[in-house]
C-alpha positions in Angstrom: -184.6 -105.1 -132.9 -183.2 -105.4 -129.4 -185.2 -106.9 -126.5 -185.1 -103.8 -124.3 -186.6 -105.5 -121.3 -184.1 -108.4 -121.4 -181.2 -106.0 -121.8 -182.4 -103.8 -118.8 -182.8 -106.9 -116.7 -179.3 -108.3 -117.6 -177.7 -104.9 -117.0 -179.3 -104.6 -113.6 -178.0 -108.1 -112.7 -174.5 -107.1 -113.7 -174.8 -103.9 -111.6 -175.7 -106.1 -108.6 -172.7 -108.3 -109.3 -170.4 -105.3 -109.3 -172.0 -103.9 -106.1 -171.6 -107.2 -104.3 -168.0 -107.5 -105.4 -167.3 -104.0 -104.2 -168.9 -104.7 -100.8 -166.7 -107.9 -100.5 -163.6 -105.9 -101.4 -164.6 -103.1 -99.0 -164.9 -100.6 -101.8 -167.6 -98.1 -102.7 -169.9 -99.4 -105.5 -169.5 -96.1 -107.4 -165.8 -96.7 -107.7 -166.3 -99.3 -110.4 -167.9 -98.5 -113.8 -169.4 -101.0 -116.2 -168.2 -100.8 -119.8 -170.9 -102.4 -121.9 -169.1 -104.1 -124.8 -171.5 -103.7 -127.7 -169.5 -105.1 -130.6 -171.5 -107.0 -133.2 -174.7 -105.8 -131.5 -177.1 -103.4 -133.3 -177.5 -99.8 -132.4 -181.0 -100.6 -131.0 -179.3 -102.8 -128.3 -177.1 -99.9 -127.3 -180.1 -97.6 -127.2 -181.9 -100.1 -124.9 -178.9 -100.3 -122.5 -178.7 -96.5 -122.6 -182.4 -96.2 -121.7 -181.7 -98.5 -118.8 -179.0 -96.1 -117.5 -175.8 -97.3 -119.1 -173.5 -94.6 -120.5 -170.1 -96.2 -121.3 -170.0 -98.5 -124.4 -167.0 -100.3 -125.9 -166.5 -101.2 -129.6 -163.8 -103.4 -131.0 -164.2 -102.7 -134.7 -163.7 -99.2 -136.0 -166.2 -98.9 -138.8 -168.9 -100.7 -136.9 -168.4 -98.4 -134.0 -168.4 -95.3 -136.2 -171.7 -96.4 -137.8 -173.3 -96.8 -134.4 -171.9 -93.5 -133.1 -173.6 -91.8 -136.1 -176.9 -93.6 -135.7 -177.0 -92.8 -132.0 -175.8 -89.2 -132.2 -178.9 -88.0 -130.5 -177.7 -89.5 -127.2 -175.5 -86.6 -126.3 -174.0 -88.0 -123.0 -173.1 -91.5 -124.3 -169.4 -92.2 -123.9 -167.7 -94.3 -126.6 -164.6 -96.4 -125.9 -162.5 -98.1 -128.6 -161.1 -101.3 -127.1 -159.8 -103.3 -130.1 -156.6 -103.5 -132.1 -156.2 -100.4 -134.3 -154.4 -100.2 -137.7 -152.6 -97.1 -138.8 -155.0 -96.4 -141.6 -158.0 -96.2 -139.2 -156.6 -93.9 -136.5 -158.3 -90.8 -137.8 -161.7 -92.5 -137.4 -160.9 -93.2 -133.8 -159.5 -89.8 -133.2 -162.5 -88.1 -134.7 -165.3 -90.2 -133.1 -164.3 -91.8 -129.8 -163.8 -90.3 -126.4 -161.5 -93.1 -125.1 -158.9 -95.4 -126.6 -158.3 -98.3 -124.3 -155.9 -100.5 -126.3 -153.0 -98.2 -126.9 -149.7 -100.1 -127.1 -147.7 -98.5 -129.9 -146.1 -95.0 -130.1 -146.8 -94.8 -133.8 -150.5 -95.2 -133.2 -150.3 -92.7 -130.3 -148.7 -90.1 -132.5 -151.2 -90.5 -135.2 -154.1 -90.2 -132.8 -152.6 -87.1 -131.3 -151.9 -85.5 -134.7 -155.4 -86.3 -136.0 -157.4 -85.3 -132.9 -159.1 -82.0 -133.6 -158.1 -78.9 -131.5 -161.8 -78.4 -131.0 -162.2 -81.8 -129.2 -161.4 -82.7 -125.7 -158.2 -84.7 -125.4 -158.6 -88.4 -126.3 -158.6 -90.3 -123.0 -156.2 -93.2 -123.4 -155.3 -96.4 -121.5 -152.1 -98.3 -122.0 -152.8 -101.9 -122.9 -150.6 -104.3 -120.9 -149.9 -107.9 -121.8 -149.7 -109.0 -118.2 -149.3 -112.7 -119.0 -146.8 -112.2 -121.9 -149.0 -114.1 -124.4 -147.5 -114.1 -127.9 -150.9 -114.0 -129.5 -152.1 -110.9 -127.5 -151.4 -107.2 -127.9 -150.1 -105.0 -125.2 -146.7 -103.8 -123.9 -144.7 -105.6 -121.2 -145.3 -104.5 -117.7 -141.7 -103.3 -117.4 -142.2 -100.9 -120.3 -145.1 -99.0 -118.9 -143.0 -96.1 -117.4 -141.1 -95.4 -120.7 -144.3 -95.6 -122.8 -146.2 -93.3 -120.3 -143.4 -90.7 -120.5 -143.7 -90.7 -124.3 -147.4 -90.3 -124.2 -147.0 -87.4 -121.8 -145.4 -85.4 -124.7 -148.6 -85.7 -126.8 -150.9 -82.8 -125.8 -154.1 -84.1 -127.5 -153.9 -87.4 -125.6 -154.6 -87.7 -121.8 -153.3 -90.8 -120.1 -155.9 -92.2 -117.7 -154.5 -95.6 -116.8 -154.0 -99.2 -117.8 -156.0 -101.9 -119.5 -155.4 -105.7 -119.7 -156.9 -108.9 -121.0 -155.7 -111.7 -118.7 -155.0 -115.2 -120.1 -158.3 -117.1 -120.3 -156.8 -120.4 -119.1 -154.8 -119.0 -116.2 -154.9 -120.9 -112.9 -156.1 -119.1 -109.8 -152.5 -118.7 -108.6 -151.4 -117.3 -112.0 -154.4 -114.9 -112.1 -153.6 -113.7 -108.6 -150.0 -113.1 -109.5 -150.9 -111.2 -112.7 -153.6 -109.1 -111.1 -151.2 -108.2 -108.2 -148.5 -107.1 -110.7 -151.0 -105.0 -112.7 -152.4 -103.4 -109.6 -148.9 -102.5 -108.4 -148.0 -101.0 -111.8 -151.2 -99.0 -111.7 -150.4 -97.5 -108.3 -146.9 -96.8 -109.5 -148.2 -94.9 -112.5 -150.5 -92.9 -110.3 -147.5 -91.6 -108.3 -146.1 -89.9 -111.5 -149.4 -88.9 -113.2 -152.1 -87.5 -110.9 -154.8 -87.8 -113.6 -154.4 -91.6 -113.8 -157.6 -93.0 -112.3 -158.7 -95.9 -114.5 -157.8 -99.6 -114.3 -159.8 -101.5 -117.0 -159.5 -105.0 -115.8 -162.1 -107.8 -115.6 -164.8 -109.2 -117.7 -167.8 -111.5 -117.0 -165.7 -114.5 -116.0 -163.3 -112.7 -113.7 -165.1 -109.6 -112.6 -164.9 -110.3 -108.8 -161.1 -110.9 -108.5 -160.5 -107.9 -110.8 -162.5 -105.6 -108.5 -160.7 -107.2 -105.5 -157.4 -106.0 -107.1 -158.5 -102.5 -107.7 -160.2 -102.5 -111.1 -162.2 -99.3 -111.7 -163.8 -100.5 -115.0 -165.1 -103.9 -115.9 -165.9 -104.8 -119.6 -169.1 -106.8 -120.0 -170.7 -107.8 -123.2 -172.5 -111.1 -123.6 -173.9 -111.0 -120.0 -175.7 -107.8 -121.0 -176.5 -108.2 -124.6 -176.6 -111.9 -125.1 -174.5 -114.1 -127.3 -172.8 -112.4 -130.2 -173.3 -113.1 -133.9 -170.4 -114.8 -135.6 
């Protein structure tokens, strides 16, 4: 069982961090949402965070996420984001169960999600995952390919492009991080000029939350700092 009090306390601390970072960046605190990354954590932990006011939750593993969604079906206003790599044989599970897909970087996957999303559901909200540091081991498209990929997504009516997501290099220097964040922020602004519905830049985690907010992030992904260390 989850320690509800500890989760509520940790969540409040992260909310304070976001508020302070927004104030330092001269931004409104409500302009940045926390995505609570609940992978490997039990449904009871998600429920505890929900009861403390959290509504957006991110899952990296399809079946684990689907199981939690079913177990927490009574929480009608919870918003589920898929944020991990997605294989073709699992696209229907994401199309059927999640509200957001943050890690979209392949047209094949986009087409399958579009075809498998029910007409009775709202469009699947999607973010393009960008490999801003060109890491060979990391998913995401090159920053120069965003415009072409966005144009292809615009042809898929059951998907709604909302913005960009990136996972910066963990070992980047401050100068490298600054350069990457600037490039992504500029790409995001450029995307907004062509697609008025684009409003989400998912950038920043526990270790780089403040500079991400300084560079315009509207959603920060926080897991361990809310739920504690993950199980292996």
